[in-house]
N, C-alpha and C positions, 0 to 999 in steps of 0.2 A: 252623589250629581252625576246624572248621566253621561258618555262621551257626547261631548257636541264635535262633530265631524263634518255639514256642512261651515268653511270658514265664510265673509263677508266679502261678495262681491268685489270691491277694493282691495282685498288682500291678495295675495298669491303667495304660497310657499309651497317650495322643494323639499320632499320631506329627503330626499336622496342626500343631496348637501348642505340641509337645515337653513337655506335661502330662504328671505322673506322680503318680498318687494310688498312696502307697504305708505305711500306719499304722503308724510305727516300731515299736509294743508288741503288733503279730502276732507270735504265740509261733514261727513258722514262720520268721521273718524274725530275732527276737532270738536262734535257736538257731543260723540258720544262715545269715549274712545273705548267703552268697558264692553262693546259687544266684543269689539277685535282682542280686550284683554282673556277677556271666558272663554274665548276659543284658544288663544295662547296658551293658557291654562291645564288644558286637557289637550293639548295637540302639539305643545313645539316650547317649552318650559327653559331654550335659550336655542337661539339662532341668531343667522347673520343677517344683521336687517342693514340691506342693501343701499338704500336710499342714506344711511350715515357711515354704512364702511367700515362700522364693525360689529363686537359680537353684545348681544345684550341677554340678560337673565330676567324673568319673569315671576318665578317663583319668591314667596317670602322669604323662607329657608334659607335660597342660594343670595337673595341683595342682602338681606339682615348677616347674613355670617360675612358678607365680602366688604359689607361696610366698616367692619370690624378686624378685618383680615390686612398683620402691617406689612404683609408682600405684595401689596397692592397703595395704591395713594395718588393724591392730588397734583404732584410735583411733574411737570413733565420734562421728562427727559430729553436730551437734545436730539434736536430730526423730527421730532415725535411730530403727528399729525395734533392737530386741537379737537375741540369736542365736538366740531364739524366737520372735521376730516381735514382743514386747511394746513398743509403746508409749505404752499407759497412766501412770497417775499410782503414782511412784515416793516417794510422801512416807514409806510405810513399810518403807525399804527405804534408810532412811538413813544406816546401822551398815555396811551389806554395800558402798554404792557410796560410798562414803568412802575404804574399801581398797582399791576395784577404782579409783576416778580416781588414788592411784598406788603401782597396781601397771606394772611394766616391761609383762608379758603386755599389756598394755590399752591400753601409750603407744609414739608414735612419736617420730623424731627429732627436737630434738634433745635431748630430756627421755631417751629409751628410751633414747640413745644415754651417757650420763653414768649413768644407774643400774646399767644393763648392767656398763659398767666397773669400777665400784666392788665389786660384786657377785661379777664373773666372776674374782676373783685368789682365790678358795677353789675354781674348781670347775676350775680346769685340767687335764689331763691328769696332769700329773707331782703335783700336791697331789693329787689323790684316789688316784690308784697308792700313797700311803702309805697308806692308810686299810685294803688290802690283807689283812696280816696280822690287823688287827681284825675285819674281816668276816668272817672266814675263823674268827676264835677265836668268832665271837656264831651264827656257822652252827652248827658243832660244837656247840655249847652246846643250841640249839633243838634240833638233833635228841637230844643224852640228855636231853632231857626228856621225849620221846614214844616213846625208841624202843620202850622196855621192854614200853606199849601194844598192839601189832601192830595199829593201826587210827587212825587222828586225820583232822580236817580238818584239812588243811596251809593254810589260810587264815588261820586267827585262829594258826596254833601256829607259822605258820613263814615265810611268805609276809609277815603283815602287820608284827610284831614286828620283825624284821630292817631293812629301811626305815626305820620312826618312829624305830628307836634311836640308825642313824647316825646321822640327820641332826639329831636331839633332841640327841646329841653336839658334833656338829660346830656345833650354836648357840651351846650352855649352856644347854641349859634343861634341866630336870632328868626325866630317862630313864619316873622311877615317874610322870611326866604324862601317859605316850605314851599311854593309853586316852583321854585326856580330849582330846587335843590332836586324836586319831580320831575322833572323836564332832563335833568341832566343822568339823572339817576335811569331813566325810562332808555336815553340815549344807550347806553353801557351797558345797560341789561339785556338791550337788544342782540349783542352779539353773542348771546348763548345762545341765540334762536336758530332753528334750521334756516338754509336757505338765505342769509343773509349776502346784501351785495355792496359792493364798493362804498354805496354811499351809506348805506349803515355803518359801515367803515369808519369813513369820513366822518361823520358827523360824531362815533361813539367817542373818538381820538379829540376830536373838537372839548367835545364836553366834559372830556377827560382833563383834560388839561385845563379847562376854567373852573371846572371843581377842585381843581389841586390847587391851582394859587388862589381863589377864595381861600381854602383849607388853611395854605402857609401864613396868607395875610393874619388868619384870625389867631393863630399858632404863635404868629410874633408878638400880637396885644397881650395875649394869656399869658406867656411867659411875663409881660412886664407889671400886668394886672392878674396872679390868678384868680379863678371865683370856686365855688363849691358845685364844681360842675363835672365831667364826663373828660372835658378835653385838658382840664388845670390839672383833673387826676391822673392822665394817662402821661401828660410831659412831664410832672414827677415822679411819677412812678418808677419803682424801681427793680429788681430780678436778680440776686447773687451780685450786686452793685452795678448790673446793665440797665440802660434805658434804651426807649425808645430811640430809633434815629428819628431824624426829622423826617422821611422817606416812609419808614414806618408808622410812624404816627398819623401823616397823611393819608399813607391806605388803609390803615385799620378806622380811621375816622369812615373815609368812604364808604368803605366795608358795612361798616354798621350804619350807619344812616341809607343803603342802598338795601341791603338783608332786612335794615329796622323798620320797613315800610313794605315792600313790593311783594313779598308773598304772604303777609298781612292783610292786604288791601284784598287779592285772589282769591285766599282763605275766607274773609270775612260775608264777600260778595257769593261765594259758593257755598257757603252756612245759610245763609239768610233763604238763597235758594232754596235748599234743600231744606231746610226748617220749614216754610212756604208748601212744600209739597206736599209734606206730609197731612197735610187738612189741619181744621182744627184747630182751637186754642194752643196758640206756638206755649202761651206761659206755661205750659204743664211741663214744659221739658227745660224750664229753671226753679223751681221753684223752691231746692234745697241749693244750696255752695255746692253738693256732694253730687244733684241730679247736675249742677249747670257744668262744675267741670265733667262730668261723662258725656253730655253731649256733646262741649266741645270738642273731648277728647274721638267720639263718632264721626264726629263732622271731619275732622282731620284724617281718618280714618278713609269714611266714605266718598267724598270729594277734594282730595290732597291740591293745594295747588303749585305745586312742583312733580314732576311725569318722570323726567330723566335726571341724572348724577351721573356721572363717568368716573373712573379710576383706571390712573395706568399698570400694567404689573409691570413689578422689578425684577422677576426673574423668568423660568419655564415655571407656568404653575398651572395646576388642575384645577381651573375654575371652578367647577362645577362636571355632574357626569358625564364622559365623551364630550369632556371640551378642554384643551390642553390650551391656552397664552403661551405665546413668545413672549421674551423680555421686551418692553418696548410698547407693547401692543394693549390700544385701551379696550377696555367692557363698558356696556349699558349697563345701569341700573335701575330697573326701571319701576320706580317709588310707586307713582300710584297703581300701578295695574298689580304690584304685591299687597298692596294695600285690601284685594277684593281676591285674592288666594284662596278656596276654595279646600285645599289642605290644611290651610291656616285657622280660617274662621267658618263657622256653623252660618248658614243663610248670607255670605259675603256681600252680596247684591241687596239685601235690606237695611235699613238705618234702624239699628237697635240700640240704643245710648246705656242700654240696663244690661249689654252683653257679657258671659263673664268670661271672653275671650280679646276682651279690648288689650289691644295692641298697636302700632302702626309705626311706619319708617318713614313717615311725612317729615321729621326733622334731622333725617338718616340717623349713625350710629357711630360710635367709636370715636376717634379721636375729633375728629370733622364734626361731630354731633352741633347741630345747630346752636351758637352761643346764647343766643335770644329767645330760645325756646322758652322759658318762666316770664319773658315780658308778653311775648305774642301769642301764649295760653292766659294769661294773665287781662289782655287788651280784650281778648275775643266772650272772654268769660265775663267781663263786665260791661261791654258794647254788645254783644246781644242780647243778656237779660235786661239793659237798660231800654232797649229798642222795642223788647217784644211788651217789657213792664208799660212802655208809655204809648204803645200804638197796637195796643191787641188784636184791632181790627185788621191789619198790616196786612193786606193781600199784591203777589204777582198783577200789574197793570197789562203787560204781555209777556209774551214766553221770553227769558231774557236769554241772549247767542253768547256761545262759549268765540273769546278771542280765539284767530288766527295765531296762536305762539308757540309751541311743543319747544321746549320742555316747559314752559311754562303753562297752569290751569287754571286761567280767566274768563271772569265776561267781559264781554263787549262794555254793556249797558246794564243795571239793575233798578228799571221804574218800578215802585210800586204806589200803591194806593190805599187810603186811611182815613 
């Protein structure tokens, strides 16, 4: 690959200090971050992103290595900024922070190990594989609901209801609560997006309280009347004689509900857009189970749903070549950028499900590797194949736009015709 010498006009970089100015809300970047990523790979594989206030890594090998390096972690050191660089008063975020304090995503061993071991039993591949017939039936049922219309926004009609229904059924909470669960989840997840406001924080805290109250009431019910569901399993599960506390139980259930659909919705929308952009008969990518699995992996690499994941340094560490971090400093790992690194892939900008160098960091790596990855993969394999088998003439009704929600990367709408 030839050196890309001219950066996009919205990107300002000082090679002497390695400081970058790139507004994550700049529309050209929102709609196509890969233009900037290609320039970064060639010119600035580690840089200080001033808009966030921390160092970032762009290359696949560096990102993959730091995800696995136990000298870096998610647990925030006392007094450190959060992943938006915020260090101010958090008294108005009491309910949100209480959930975060017991979330395995924000903890390190030994607490993380105990929580993950207890929760992981429901997400091993053989357990998830049993859900395939149910996911397939639900996908067909959703297509039945809009097939006669000739046009639909696939995000609310297909991409969103499928994963939220499956995770609600797994946990044993009412499926009809789906829209409310989605609303609470969206409010909480907005805390991780760049440029949040006090209004965003207040809404996230209120939804955290409501979500927690709802689940605590449900836990009381499940303790009295256990069922064949994940919530009942979590209540009864023990590891070395230890059970989940009620706070840990609530945080784990909220994490599973939030993570169990948010990224999958974005990835499903991104994948449909990607496949339709290839032209021709979309069914050609789903001719066998092996081809379907390879297509999903390439969709995960090509247009990931999460583009940044942060870590804290737990000592003075050389994070990358010519980059030394102090204890407590944060580092941003650019997942979507790493997946397009020309040093890691042949023709990284091309969509090639059959590529021999198929790998990605879209689910993370190391001890925080996404616990729901087997479920997300299965849901996408089934939902994409069903959609294109049922509607082979499907096409974009208009060019979809991406939401202004960095770190997340997903579409505003996905209007299709068939």
